[in-house]
C-alpha positions in Angstrom: 105.0 105.4 -16.1 103.6 108.7 -15.2 103.7 110.1 -11.5 101.2 112.5 -10.3 100.5 114.4 -7.2 97.2 114.1 -5.5 95.9 117.6 -4.2 92.7 118.5 -2.2 91.7 122.3 -1.9 91.1 123.3 1.7 88.4 125.6 0.6 86.1 123.8 -1.8 87.3 120.1 -1.3 88.0 119.7 -4.9 90.3 116.9 -5.4 92.9 117.1 -8.5 96.2 115.4 -10.0 99.1 117.6 -10.8 101.2 116.2 -13.8 104.5 116.8 -11.8 105.5 114.6 -8.9 106.0 117.8 -6.7 109.6 118.7 -5.2 110.4 114.8 -5.0 113.0 113.2 -7.0 111.8 110.6 -9.6 114.1 108.0 -8.1 112.5 108.7 -4.5 109.1 108.7 -5.8 109.9 105.4 -7.6 110.9 103.9 -4.3 107.2 104.7 -3.0 105.9 102.4 -5.3 108.5 99.5 -4.7 107.3 98.5 -1.5 104.8 95.8 -0.6 104.0 96.8 2.8 100.8 99.0 3.3 103.0 101.7 5.5 106.0 103.1 4.1 108.0 105.7 6.0 110.2 108.2 4.4 112.2 110.8 6.1 113.7 112.9 3.4 114.9 116.6 3.2 114.0 116.7 -0.3 110.3 117.7 0.3 110.4 121.4 1.2 107.0 123.2 1.8 104.8 123.7 -1.4 102.1 126.0 -1.8 99.6 124.9 -4.3 96.6 127.2 -4.9 93.2 126.6 -6.7 90.7 129.0 -8.0 87.3 127.7 -6.5 85.1 130.6 -8.0 85.6 133.9 -9.5 85.9 135.3 -6.0 87.7 132.4 -4.0 91.1 131.1 -4.1 91.8 128.1 -1.7 94.8 126.6 -0.4 95.8 123.1 -1.5 97.3 120.2 0.4 99.1 117.0 -1.1 97.0 114.0 0.1 99.0 111.4 -2.0 100.6 110.3 -5.1 99.3 108.2 -8.0 101.2 106.1 -10.4 99.8 105.5 -13.9 101.3 102.7 -16.0 
């Protein structure tokens, strides 16, 4: 199983995956996909602020935000 963070550039709106699961531990990440309900609430001190940047074009760099996670079997 591969866990990916999904990010969106705030400047150009590109959506892309990052092959790491961010700052979340693997055990916490796996718990996200164990639940059967559609809404999961996790309050965790494990998730510090991350800064991810994306080079939109040769003269523009955008800040990105994590918009979700993806599990690939």
